[in-house]
C-alpha positions as CSV (number, residue, x, y, z in Angstrom):
1,M,-40.8,83.0,-2.6
2,E,-38.7,82.1,0.4
3,R,-41.6,83.0,2.8
4,L,-43.9,80.7,0.8
5,Q,-41.3,77.9,1.0
6,R,-41.0,78.4,4.8
7,S,-44.8,78.5,5.3
8,I,-45.1,75.2,3.4
9,L,-42.1,73.4,4.8
10,L,-42.4,74.4,8.5
11,P,-45.6,72.4,9.2
12,L,-44.1,69.4,7.5
13,I,-40.9,69.7,9.5
14,L,-42.8,70.0,12.8
15,T,-45.1,67.1,11.9
16,A,-42.2,64.8,10.9
17,S,-40.1,65.7,13.9
18,L,-42.6,64.8,16.6
19,P,-42.8,61.1,16.1
20,G,-39.1,60.9,15.5
21,L,-38.0,62.1,18.9
22,G,-35.8,59.6,20.6
23,C,-35.3,57.5,17.4
24,C,-31.7,56.8,16.3
25,Y,-30.9,57.5,12.6
26,S,-28.1,59.6,11.2
27,I,-26.6,61.1,8.1
28,T,-24.0,58.6,6.9
29,K,-22.7,60.8,4.1
30,G,-23.2,64.5,3.6
31,P,-23.0,66.7,0.5
32,A,-19.7,67.7,-1.1
33,N,-18.5,71.1,-2.3
34,A,-19.3,72.0,-5.9
35,T,-18.1,74.6,-8.3
36,V,-20.1,75.2,-11.4
37,L,-20.5,77.8,-14.1
38,A,-23.4,80.1,-14.1
39,G,-26.3,78.7,-16.0
40,S,-25.4,75.1,-15.4
41,Q,-26.7,72.6,-12.8
42,A,-25.3,71.9,-9.4
43,R,-25.9,68.5,-7.6
44,F,-25.6,67.6,-4.0
45,N,-26.1,64.1,-2.3
46,C,-27.1,63.3,1.2
47,T,-27.3,59.7,2.5
48,V,-29.2,58.8,5.7
49,S,-29.6,55.5,7.6
50,A,-32.8,53.5,8.1
51,G,-35.4,55.0,10.3
52,W,-35.3,58.5,9.0
53,K,-38.6,60.4,8.6
54,I,-37.7,63.8,7.1
55,L,-34.8,65.3,5.1
56,I,-34.6,69.0,4.5
57,W,-32.3,70.9,2.0
58,L,-31.3,74.5,2.8
59,S,-29.5,77.0,0.6
60,S,-27.8,79.8,2.5
61,G,-30.0,78.9,5.5
62,N,-33.2,78.9,3.6
63,P,-35.2,75.6,3.1
64,V,-35.6,75.0,-0.6
65,L,-36.7,71.3,-0.7
66,T,-38.2,68.7,1.7
67,V,-38.2,64.9,1.4
68,L,-40.6,62.8,3.5
69,S,-40.1,59.1,3.9
70,S,-43.9,58.7,3.6
71,Q,-44.6,61.1,0.7
72,G,-41.4,61.6,-1.1
73,S,-40.1,65.0,-2.4
74,V,-42.1,68.2,-1.8
75,E,-40.8,70.7,-4.4
76,T,-41.8,74.3,-4.2
77,T,-39.9,75.7,-7.3
78,D,-38.7,74.4,-10.6
79,R,-35.1,75.5,-9.9
80,F,-34.7,73.1,-7.0
81,T,-35.6,69.4,-7.6
82,S,-34.4,66.0,-6.3
83,Q,-33.8,62.5,-7.2
84,N,-34.0,59.7,-4.6
85,Y,-32.1,56.4,-4.4
86,T,-32.4,53.5,-2.0
87,S,-29.6,51.0,-1.4
88,G,-30.2,48.5,1.3
89,D,-31.1,50.2,4.5
90,E,-29.7,53.6,3.3
91,F,-31.6,56.3,1.5
92,T,-29.9,58.9,-0.7
93,S,-31.5,62.2,-1.7
94,E,-29.9,64.2,-4.5
95,L,-30.6,67.9,-4.7
96,I,-30.4,69.4,-8.2
97,I,-30.2,73.2,-8.6
98,H,-31.1,74.2,-12.2
99,N,-29.8,77.3,-14.0
100,T,-27.4,78.3,-11.3
101,Q,-26.9,82.0,-10.7
102,L,-24.1,83.9,-9.1
103,N,-26.2,84.6,-6.0
104,D,-26.7,80.8,-5.5
105,S,-23.1,80.7,-4.2
106,G,-23.0,79.8,-0.5
107,K,-23.7,77.1,2.0
108,I,-25.9,74.1,1.0
109,E,-27.1,72.1,4.0
110,C,-28.7,68.7,4.5
111,S,-30.8,68.4,7.7
112,I,-32.7,65.4,9.3
113,Q,-33.8,67.3,12.4
114,Q,-31.5,65.6,14.8
115,P,-29.1,67.4,17.1
116,S,-25.6,67.7,15.6
117,E,-26.7,65.7,12.6
118,N,-26.7,68.4,9.9
119,K,-24.2,68.1,7.1
120,F,-23.3,71.0,4.7
121,A,-21.2,71.9,1.7
122,F,-20.4,75.0,-0.3
123,L,-21.6,76.0,-3.7
124,S,-19.4,78.3,-5.9
125,V,-21.0,79.7,-9.0
126,Q,-18.5,81.2,-11.4
127,V,-18.8,83.3,-14.5
128,N,-16.4,82.9,-17.5
129,G,-16.3,86.2,-19.4
130,S,-14.5,87.1,-22.6
131,L,-10.9,86.9,-23.5
132,F,-9.3,88.5,-26.5
133,I,-6.1,90.0,-28.1
134,K,-6.7,92.9,-30.4
135,N,-4.6,91.6,-33.3
136,S,-4.4,88.0,-34.5
137,T,-1.1,88.7,-36.3
138,L,1.8,91.1,-35.7
139,T,4.9,91.6,-37.7
140,V,8.0,92.3,-35.6
141,K,11.4,93.4,-37.0
142,E,14.6,92.0,-35.8
143,N,15.9,93.3,-32.4
144,T,12.5,94.9,-31.6
145,T,10.7,94.5,-28.3
146,V,6.9,94.6,-28.3
147,E,4.1,94.5,-25.7
148,I,1.2,92.1,-26.3
149,V,-2.0,92.9,-24.4
150,C,-4.6,90.3,-23.4
151,E,-7.9,91.4,-21.9
152,A,-10.2,89.3,-19.8
153,L,-13.6,91.0,-19.2
154,G,-16.6,90.1,-17.0
155,W,-15.3,87.2,-15.0
156,A,-16.2,85.8,-11.6
157,P,-13.9,85.3,-9.8
158,A,-10.9,87.1,-11.5
159,P,-9.2,84.5,-13.7
160,D,-5.6,83.4,-13.5
161,I,-3.8,84.6,-16.6
162,A,-0.8,82.8,-18.1
163,W,1.1,82.9,-21.3
164,M,2.5,80.2,-23.6
165,T,4.7,80.3,-26.6
166,N,4.6,77.4,-29.1
167,G,3.2,75.2,-26.4
168,T,5.6,76.2,-23.6
169,L,4.7,78.3,-20.6
170,I,6.3,81.7,-20.4
171,D,7.9,82.8,-17.2
172,K,5.7,85.1,-15.1
173,S,8.5,87.7,-14.9
174,N,7.8,88.5,-18.6
175,Y,4.2,89.7,-18.1
176,V,2.2,91.7,-15.7
177,N,-1.5,91.1,-14.7
178,Q,-3.7,94.0,-13.6
179,Q,-7.1,93.3,-12.0
180,S,-10.1,95.6,-11.6
181,Q,-13.8,95.1,-10.7
182,G,-16.8,96.4,-12.6
183,S,-20.0,97.9,-11.4
184,D,-21.8,94.5,-11.9
185,G,-19.5,92.8,-9.5
186,L,-17.6,91.0,-12.2
187,H,-13.8,91.1,-12.5
188,N,-11.6,92.3,-15.3
189,V,-7.9,91.4,-15.9
190,L,-5.4,93.1,-18.2
191,S,-2.3,91.1,-18.9
192,I,0.7,92.7,-20.7
193,L,3.5,90.5,-22.1
194,T,6.8,91.9,-23.1
195,V,8.7,89.9,-25.7
196,T,11.6,90.3,-28.1
197,P,11.1,87.6,-30.7
198,T,13.9,85.9,-32.5
199,A,11.7,83.8,-34.8
200,T,8.1,83.5,-35.8
201,E,6.1,82.2,-32.9
202,V,2.5,81.7,-31.7
203,L,1.7,83.3,-28.4
204,T,-1.3,82.1,-26.4
205,C,-3.0,83.9,-23.5
206,L,-4.7,81.6,-21.0
207,A,-7.5,82.5,-18.6
208,D,-8.5,79.9,-16.1
209,I,-11.1,79.5,-13.3
210,E,-12.0,76.4,-11.3
211,A,-15.3,75.8,-13.0
212,L,-13.8,75.7,-16.5
213,P,-12.8,72.2,-17.7
214,E,-10.1,73.8,-19.8
215,P,-8.6,77.3,-19.7
216,Q,-10.1,79.8,-22.2
217,N,-7.5,81.0,-24.6
218,A,-6.7,83.7,-27.2
219,T,-3.8,83.6,-29.6
220,I,-1.6,85.9,-31.7
221,T,1.0,85.0,-34.3
222,L,4.2,87.1,-34.2
223,I,5.8,87.2,-37.6
224,F,9.6,87.7,-37.3
225,D,10.9,90.0,-39.9
226,N,14.7,89.6,-40.3
227,S,14.7,91.7,-43.4
228,T,17.5,94.1,-42.4
229,A,20.1,92.4,-44.5
230,E,17.5,91.7,-47.1
231,N,16.6,95.4,-47.1
232,Y,20.3,96.2,-47.6
233,Y,20.4,93.7,-50.5
234,R,17.2,95.2,-51.9
235,E,18.5,98.7,-51.5
236,D,21.8,97.7,-53.3
237,N,19.8,96.0,-56.0
238,R,17.5,99.0,-56.2
239,S,20.6,101.3,-56.5
240,S,22.0,99.1,-59.2
241,W,18.8,99.1,-61.0
242,V,18.6,102.9,-60.7
243,I,22.1,103.2,-62.1
244,V,21.4,100.8,-65.0
245,L,18.1,102.6,-65.7
246,A,19.9,106.0,-65.7
247,V,22.5,104.7,-68.1
248,V,19.9,103.2,-70.4
249,L,17.8,106.4,-70.3
250,S,20.9,108.5,-71.0
251,F,21.9,106.3,-73.9
252,L,18.4,106.5,-75.3
253,G,18.4,110.2,-74.8
254,I,21.6,110.6,-76.7
255,V,20.3,108.3,-79.5
256,L,17.1,110.3,-79.6
257,L,19.0,113.6,-79.7
258,T,21.3,112.3,-82.4
259,I,18.2,111.2,-84.5
260,I,16.6,114.7,-84.0
261,I,19.8,116.4,-85.0
262,V,20.2,114.2,-88.1
263,V,16.6,114.8,-89.1
264,V,16.9,118.6,-88.5
265,V,20.2,118.7,-90.6
266,R,18.6,116.7,-93.4
267,C,15.6,118.9,-93.4
268,C,17.9,122.0,-93.5
269,L,20.0,120.5,-96.3
270,K,16.9,119.6,-98.3
271,R,15.5,123.0,-97.8
272,R,18.9,124.6,-98.8
273,A,19.2,122.3,-101.8
274,S,15.6,123.2,-102.8
275,T,16.5,126.8,-102.4
276,Y,19.7,126.4,-104.4
277,Q,17.9,124.5,-107.2
278,S,15.2,127.2,-107.2
279,E,17.9,129.8,-107.5
280,I,19.6,127.8,-110.3
281,R,16.3,127.5,-112.1
282,K,15.7,131.2,-111.6
283,V,19.1,132.1,-112.9
284,S,18.6,129.6,-115.8
285,A,15.3,131.1,-116.5
286,E,16.7,134.6,-116.4
287,K,19.6,133.5,-118.6
288,K,17.2,131.9,-121.0
289,K,15.1,135.0,-121.0
290,D,18.2,137.1,-121.6
291,G,19.2,134.7,-124.4
292,D,15.8,134.9,-125.9
293,L,15.9,138.6,-125.8
294,E,19.4,138.6,-127.4
295,N,18.2,136.2,-130.0
296,R,15.2,138.3,-130.6
297,Q,17.5,141.3,-130.8
298,R,19.8,139.4,-133.2
299,N,17.1,137.7,-135.2
300,G,14.8,140.6,-135.2
301,S,13.8,142.7,-138.2
302,E,16.9,143.2,-140.3
303,N,18.2,146.7,-140.5
304,P,19.2,147.4,-144.1
305,G,21.4,150.2,-143.0
306,Y,23.6,148.0,-140.7
307,L,27.0,147.2,-142.2
308,P,29.5,145.1,-140.3
309,E,33.0,146.4,-140.3
310,E,34.5,143.2,-141.7
311,L,32.5,143.7,-144.9
312,W,33.5,147.3,-145.3
313,N,37.1,146.6,-146.3
314,T,36.6,144.6,-149.5
315,E,38.7,144.7,-152.6
316,Q,35.9,144.0,-155.0
317,S,33.9,146.8,-156.4
318,P,30.3,146.2,-157.2
319,V,28.9,147.1,-160.6
320,W,26.0,149.5,-160.1
321,V,23.2,150.0,-162.5
322,L,21.6,153.3,-161.9
323,P,18.0,153.9,-162.6
324,T,17.0,154.9,-166.1
325,G,17.3,158.6,-166.7
326,H,19.8,159.0,-163.8
327,N,22.4,161.7,-164.2
328,P,25.9,160.2,-164.8
329,S,27.5,163.2,-163.3
330,Q,26.3,162.1,-160.0
331,N,28.2,158.9,-160.2
332,S,30.6,159.9,-157.5
333,A,31.1,158.1,-154.2
334,V,28.9,160.4,-152.2
335,G,26.3,160.7,-154.8
336,V,26.2,157.0,-155.4
337,L,25.8,156.4,-151.6
338,Q,23.1,159.0,-151.3
339,E,21.3,157.5,-154.2
340,L,21.7,154.0,-152.8
341,L,20.5,155.1,-149.4
342,Q,17.5,156.7,-151.0
343,C,16.8,153.5,-152.8
344,G,17.3,151.3,-149.6
345,S,20.2,149.4,-151.2
346,F,22.1,148.9,-147.9
347,P,23.5,145.5,-148.9
348,L,25.3,147.1,-151.8
349,V,26.8,149.8,-149.5
350,K,28.4,147.0,-147.5
351,K,30.8,146.2,-150.3
352,W,32.1,149.7,-150.7
353,N,35.2,150.8,-148.9
354,V,33.3,153.6,-147.1
355,P,34.3,155.0,-143.8
356,A,32.0,154.2,-140.9
357,W,31.5,157.8,-139.9
358,L,30.3,158.5,-143.4
359,V,27.8,155.7,-143.4
360,T,26.5,156.7,-139.9
361,L,26.1,160.3,-141.1
362,L,24.3,159.2,-144.2
363,V,22.0,156.9,-142.3
364,E,21.1,159.6,-139.8
365,S,20.5,162.1,-142.7
366,H,18.4,159.9,-144.7
367,S,16.2,158.2,-142.1
368,S,13.3,158.3,-144.4
369,C,13.6,156.8,-147.8
370,Q,11.6,158.0,-150.6
371,K,11.1,155.1,-153.0
372,T,11.1,157.0,-156.2
373,C,13.7,154.9,-157.9
374,S,14.6,151.3,-158.3
375,C,18.1,150.0,-158.5
376,T,19.7,146.7,-158.8
377,G,23.2,145.6,-158.3
378,S,25.2,142.5,-159.1
379,S,28.6,141.4,-158.1
380,P,31.1,140.8,-160.9
381,E,32.0,137.4,-161.6
């Protein structure tokens, strides 16, 4: 591209310079230095007096644009254009460099092909990279020193790093900046700030280069945590709550244990009472059974031969009527008893004053009664 520009501009320069020899015109005002950000425009002005014929713009010694008084601007690339102004007898050419690049930095020269009449300026193309702090907030406890790191990556040139706290610049002795250069020719800066906060504050890291209208910044909020006393208070409260909770739980445990003991005792008493009542019912049943048995024994079939002792000793003597045809000679005590026993007249025997051993002997001897006779007896009136 540069060779093409030279091949086009060189004949124009030679053609314009020949009739201009010996003429008197000059550059009244040359270009000024410019510093721009990469990707933006750069503008340079060059003003010449009347009588000029040709004006050539050079970038780092290479012609990039030619202006002829007879034809105007001769542009060979879209990145380099011009605007022309006339004021009285003076002519001003403005060179515009579009989409500036880092390698555009250097000497920009305005030439009118007159000895010692070239004017130049310098172009500085700068690159603003990234700037960041890893955390946006950080909690710092009381009497704690922390280091805040701010990183600037991909800058040209290396930026100036500064710190502010709540709008006030921090002394440079509180931070350290470390520079390094990457493989792409850009610069990196690592800034480390050491701070011991006494209150919540906002820290701002500033990165500045000449081309920036305002410094680029990154912020972090330090949250001051003065909870040491609060922690003690909380711990005391926590201990108090633990004690209260322990007391309440102990009381509830005692109440629960008491309830369990009462329930168990009541259950045991109920069971014992039930067992006791069962035993009483059982004993009552056995007694009733024994009473029924005794009643049955007492109220059972009457034994005609049973004679209670209280009836044996009686002063009254019954009148016996013996069966018809009975032998009177047998009307003795023993005979009569034998006869009565044979007839089954035990009630009559009761009224006789007969010894018990005799009755027992007679009963055992005459266990079987032959009912061959009938007898009746009556008590005397």
